[in-house]
C-alpha positions in Angstrom: -171.0 1.8 103.8 -172.2 5.3 105.3 -170.3 8.4 103.9 -167.6 9.3 106.2 -166.4 12.8 104.7 -168.6 15.2 106.9 -168.6 17.8 104.0 -170.4 15.2 101.8 -172.5 13.9 104.4 -173.9 17.3 105.4 -174.4 18.4 101.9 -177.7 19.2 100.7 -177.8 17.3 97.2 -180.2 18.8 94.5 -181.3 21.6 96.9 -182.7 23.8 94.2 -184.7 20.8 92.7 -186.5 20.1 96.1 -187.2 23.9 96.5 -188.9 23.9 93.1 -192.4 22.2 92.9 -191.8 21.5 89.1 -189.4 18.7 90.2 -191.2 15.9 92.0 -189.7 15.1 95.3 -190.1 11.3 95.1 -188.0 11.4 91.7 -185.5 13.9 93.0 -185.1 11.6 95.9 -183.8 9.0 93.5 -181.3 11.6 92.2 -180.0 12.2 95.6 -179.4 8.5 96.0 -177.5 8.1 93.1 -175.2 11.2 94.1 -175.2 9.7 97.8 -174.1 6.2 96.1 -171.6 7.9 93.9 -170.0 9.2 97.2 -170.0 5.6 98.8 -168.2 4.2 95.7 -165.6 6.8 95.8 -164.9 6.3 99.5 -164.7 2.7 99.0 -162.8 2.6 95.7 -160.5 5.6 96.4 -159.9 6.5 92.6 -156.3 7.5 92.3 -156.7 9.3 88.9 -159.0 11.1 86.7 -159.6 7.6 84.6 -160.6 6.0 87.6 -162.8 8.8 89.0 -164.6 9.4 85.5 -165.4 5.5 85.3 -167.6 6.2 88.7 -169.1 9.6 87.8 -170.0 8.3 84.2 -171.9 5.3 85.8 -173.9 7.6 87.9 -174.5 9.9 85.0 -176.2 6.8 83.2 -178.4 6.4 86.2 -179.6 10.0 85.8 -180.0 9.2 82.2 -182.5 6.5 83.1 -184.0 8.7 85.8 -185.1 11.2 83.1 -188.1 8.9 82.1 -189.3 9.1 85.5 -189.1 12.7 85.6 -191.1 12.7 82.3 -193.8 10.3 83.7 -194.3 12.7 86.7 -194.8 15.6 84.5 -191.3 17.1 84.6 -188.0 16.8 83.0 -184.2 17.3 83.5 -184.0 20.9 81.8 -181.6 23.6 82.2 -182.0 24.4 85.7 -182.0 20.7 86.7 -178.8 20.0 84.3 -177.1 22.9 86.0 -178.0 21.5 89.6 -177.0 18.0 88.7 -173.6 19.1 87.2 -172.6 21.4 90.2 -173.2 18.2 92.6 -171.2 16.0 90.5 -168.3 19.1 90.8 -168.8 19.2 94.2 -168.5 15.3 94.8 -165.3 15.4 92.6 -163.7 18.3 94.4 -164.5 17.4 97.9 -162.9 14.0 97.1 -159.7 15.9 96.0 -160.2 16.4 92.3 -160.3 20.0 92.5 -159.7 20.8 88.7 -162.5 18.4 87.6 -163.9 19.1 84.4 -167.6 18.9 84.8 -168.2 18.1 81.2 -166.0 15.1 81.5 -167.6 14.0 84.6 -171.0 13.9 83.1 -169.7 13.2 79.6 -172.1 10.3 79.1 -175.4 12.3 79.8 -178.6 12.3 77.8 -180.0 15.5 79.5 
């Protein structure tokens, strides 16, 4: 299902990671895919409350947890810059879909990074 919200469709996810050669593009691409898939799930499921949103964001966070090994295999890691960039994009997604008071730490509560 393609994303219908134009603010999301036009958003450059993980922009700062793409700009830094420390983060391999082929792994960052997978992170971008996780975030796009999260948006597609939100549009399809249309969560009506925080609990429903957190189910979706925490599932996406678990995917990022698995991606950490790929960063490490490529000589990189999800460290401070990456953590902040990923968290900001989770907040962008939540706020764009109407959850403007989203607590970033709750959105990514299951993170290992």
